[in-house]
N, C-alpha and C positions, 0 to 999 in steps of 0.2 A: 318789355317783358310784363309790366301791369294789365294788359292787354291781353295777353297769353294767359295769366293768371287769371282774370276775369273769366274768358270763355270755359276755360279750364274746368271749373266747378260747375258750369252748365249741362242739365243731362242732355243727351243726345238727341231726345225725343223732343226737346223745348225748342233746340236749334233745326231739326227738322220742320215741326210746328210753325216756326217763322217765316221758314222760305224752303217748301219742299223739294226746290233743287238742288238744296245741299245734298241730298240722299244720295244721287250720284256718286257724290265726292266720298260717302262714305262707303256707298259699295265699292269703288275704288280701292280705298284702303282695307276692305276688309272690315270693317265694323258694324256693328249690328244696329240698327236703327230701330228696328220692331220691336222684336221679343225682347230684346236689352236694351228697350230706349230709354229706359230709367236710371240707367248709368252714366257717370259725369263722363264730360270728354275725355278727362284726365284717365279716368280709369279705362276707359274702352280704350284708348289708343295704348295703353299699359297691355291690357287684354290680348288686345292685336299684334303685339309689339313691332308698333309703327311710333316713329318720332313726332309726338304734339305738334312741334313747332311747323313740320311740315301740312300737317293737317291743316292749322291753323291758317297758314299761308294759303293754301287750295281755298279754303272757306272765304279768305277775306276778298280773293280775287274776283274781279266782274265778273257773271256768268255771260258765257260767247254762245253756248247752246243749251237744249233743253226747255224745260218748261216750272213755272212754277205755281201752283193751285192753292192758296189761301185757304186750304181744309178748315185751319182753326179759327178761320173768322164766316164759317159757315154756320146757318141757322143748324140745329140739332136732328130735326125731322128730314131737311136736306140732305145731310151727310147721309141719314139709313137708305133716304131714295136712291141716293147716289152708290152705296156700297151692295145695296140689293139689284138694281137695275146695270150698273157696269161690272161688278164684281163678282156677283151670285151668276147672274148671267153668264159674264165672261168663262167661268170655271165651266160650266155646263157645257157652253159652244165650244170653246177653244179646247178644252179640256180631252175631249173625245177625238177631235181631230188631230192635235199634239200624238195623241197614242197611237192613232193611225199611222201618223206619218213617222214616227219613229219605230215603227214593225215594217214598216216598208224598207226603211235604210238598212236595219238591221238583216232583211233579208238578201239584201245586197253585199252588206259590207260586215256580217256579224261575224263572219270566217276571220277576218281580220282582224275586227274591235268587237271581241267578246263582251266589252262593258258594255254594248247594247242590249244584250238580252236580260243585264242586271238592272240597267234603266228601264227597260219595258215594266219588268215586275215591280220597280218602286213606283214608278208610274199609275200603274193598275193598283196598287194600295192606296198612292195619294188620293186617287181620284175616286176610291170608295170611302174613303175616310173624309174628304171633304165634303160629299155629298151629304154623310151623317150629320156633317158638324154645321152645312146649310140650313139643312132642316129642321135643328135643335133651335137655330137664331131664328127662321122664319115662322116655328110655331110657336115658341116660347119666350124667347128675350123681345124680339123687336116688337111683336104686337103691344107686349107690355109697356115697352119705352116710349111708342107714339103715343100710348094713352096718358103716362108721366107726363109727357110734354105738352099735349092736349090739357090736360087738367091744370098744368102750371101757367098757361097760357090764358086760362081763363080763371084762375085764382082759385079756383077748385080742389079739394082734397079726396084721395082715393084712398079705398083699403089696401093691406098689404099685400103683397104678390103670394102666389099660393106656395112657391117656393122658400119662402120666408122672408127673402129679402133679394135683391137684385145682385147682390155682391156673390149671390151662390152660383148663378149660371154663370156671371162673369168668370169668375175662378175657373170652372170647367173650361169656358170657352180659352181663358189664358194659357191652358195645359194643352188643349190640343193645337192651339197656333204655335208652342214653344215646339211640340212634337212637327211639325209642320218644318218651322224653320230651321230645325237640324235636317230633317228629311232632303230639303232642297240646298242645304250649305255641303250636305254628304253629295248631293247630286253635280253640283257644280263642281266639285273635288274630281268625281268621278269623272265628268267630260274636260277634265284639264281647263277649267275655268271658261269654258266654252272656245278652245281656241280650234281654229278648223284644222284638220290635218292633212299632209299634203295629198295624201289620196282619195280626198272628200271630192264628192259628185255635188251638184249644183242642187240635191234632195238633201245631202249629208248638211250642206253648208245653210241650206233653209231649216232644217231642223234644228240646229242648233241655235238658229237665232229665235225660232218659234220657242226652242224651249228656254232662252235665256228671258225673252220678253214675259214667257207665262211665269216665270219665277219673280220678275220684277212687279209684276201687276200682284201677285201674291201680299210680296213683302209690302206694297203700297197697301193694300186690302187690311193687314196685320196693324199698320201701322196706324189706320185709321182707327180701327177698332179699339187697339190698346191704349193709345195715347192721348184720345181726343174722344171718341165716344163713351167708351167704359167709365171714365172717371166724371166724364157730365151726368151719366145715367144715376150714377151714387149720388149727386148733389141733388138732381131732379126728385130721387127717392124721398130723400132725407126733407125737403122743400115741402112734398105734396102728398106723403102716405102720413096718416093719422092714425 
């Protein structure tokens, strides 16, 4: 029990930071590891209505599939590069492709599966909101944080951000991340946890797989920012701004 008690008081984010492969386990149990990452494992299990012993057992089992990228060990500028080149670029390329696929499937199956029309509306809203979100990060937050990182590496100082402090745009990013997290959890429920219907064609199956992959990538994106990058930005600013 001592091992369970010990890990129970760790935050979900800290567990995922140590081994990103555990994100798959939290997803399986319906535990929020990105927007709700600062919650202890004990509280997260209570909120999700799952037995903590089962979760700890799954976390302790040797990994048999998936991958584990040590994001928490990466330098800050590399992490920003990864978010921009993998996640921002991925949303802009894969998002419209996913929407087009959903529209195609809805045209063929919408009469029997009217939830597809709601999915189209949700995706359109999400892609619009995400584009606005990405632009804020690319034009305001990340340029400033690249400068913070560079100045800190050189032992230099910087002037205060025009927003007053980096915590202000971060607060807004947190709000927007939360909204997207809620939206995609609703989408997951709407699509019956991505279970393939009995009458699904190949395109329907592909759509569900692509939709789940898009959501998983988005949650990785949110986790990296909320639980690794944003706390680092606050620390860097405290060290660098005079």
